[in-house]
C-alpha positions as CSV (number, residue, x, y, z in Angstrom):
1,X,-42.2,39.1,-199.7
2,X,-44.0,36.2,-201.3
3,X,-47.2,36.7,-199.2
4,X,-47.4,40.4,-200.0
5,X,-46.9,39.6,-203.8
6,X,-49.6,37.0,-203.6
7,X,-52.0,39.4,-201.8
8,X,-51.3,42.1,-204.4
9,X,-52.0,39.6,-207.2
10,X,-55.3,38.6,-205.7
11,X,-56.4,42.2,-205.2
12,X,-55.5,43.0,-208.8
13,X,-57.5,40.0,-210.1
14,X,-60.5,40.9,-208.1
15,X,-60.5,44.5,-209.3
16,X,-60.0,43.4,-212.9
17,X,-62.9,40.9,-212.6
18,X,-65.1,43.5,-211.0
19,X,-64.4,46.0,-213.8
20,X,-65.3,43.5,-216.5
21,X,-68.5,42.6,-214.7
22,X,-69.5,46.3,-214.3
23,X,-68.8,46.9,-218.0
24,X,-71.0,44.0,-219.1
25,X,-73.8,45.1,-216.7
26,X,-73.8,48.6,-218.1
27,X,-73.9,47.2,-221.7
28,X,-76.8,44.9,-220.8
29,X,-78.9,48.0,-219.7
30,X,-79.4,49.0,-223.4
31,X,-81.4,45.8,-224.1
32,X,-82.9,45.0,-220.7
33,X,-86.6,44.9,-220.0
34,X,-88.0,46.7,-216.9
35,X,-87.5,43.8,-214.5
36,X,-83.9,43.1,-215.7
37,X,-83.2,46.9,-215.5
38,X,-84.1,46.9,-211.8
39,X,-81.8,43.9,-211.2
40,X,-78.9,45.4,-213.1
41,X,-79.2,48.8,-211.4
42,X,-79.1,47.0,-208.0
43,X,-76.0,45.1,-209.0
44,X,-74.3,48.2,-210.3
45,X,-75.2,50.3,-207.2
46,X,-73.7,47.5,-205.0
47,X,-70.6,47.3,-207.2
48,X,-69.9,51.0,-206.8
49,X,-71.0,51.2,-203.2
50,X,-67.5,51.7,-201.7
51,X,-65.4,52.7,-204.7
52,X,-67.6,55.4,-206.1
53,X,-70.4,56.3,-203.7
54,X,-71.9,59.1,-205.8
55,X,-72.2,56.8,-208.8
56,X,-73.8,54.2,-206.5
57,X,-76.4,56.8,-205.4
58,X,-77.1,57.7,-209.1
59,X,-77.9,54.0,-209.8
60,X,-80.0,53.8,-206.6
61,X,-82.0,56.9,-207.9
62,X,-82.4,55.4,-211.3
63,X,-83.5,52.1,-209.8
64,X,-86.2,53.8,-207.7
65,X,-87.5,55.7,-210.7
66,X,-87.7,52.4,-212.7
67,X,-89.5,50.7,-209.9
68,X,-92.0,53.5,-209.6
69,X,-92.7,53.5,-213.3
70,X,-93.3,49.8,-213.2
71,X,-95.7,50.2,-210.3
72,X,-97.5,53.0,-212.1
73,X,-97.7,50.9,-215.3
74,X,-99.2,48.0,-213.4
75,X,-101.7,50.3,-211.7
76,X,-102.8,51.8,-215.0
77,X,-103.1,48.3,-216.6
78,X,-105.2,47.1,-213.6
79,X,-107.4,50.2,-213.9
80,X,-107.9,49.5,-217.6
81,X,-108.8,45.9,-217.0
82,X,-111.4,46.9,-214.4
83,X,-112.9,49.5,-216.7
84,X,-113.0,47.0,-219.6
85,X,-114.8,44.5,-217.4
86,X,-117.4,47.1,-216.5
87,X,-117.9,48.1,-220.1
88,X,-118.5,44.5,-221.3
89,X,-121.4,44.0,-218.9
């Protein structure tokens, strides 16, 4: 009886801690920069991986889109720098 009560208590504490962590990560998304957003989306998709797989897939999709937008931004910035260097000559 004691062991099952102890296991139940440990499970409840882990679920409660996970819930608080997920809530704080979702709040942090509102003020995160691109790099932080990628990290937060990854943590969120892992947090929901088994409990809510569809939500996990949504975060994976959002993460992929964010990564692609960062890659495109870097490509555009690199192109602008190259063009600027040619124009200065």
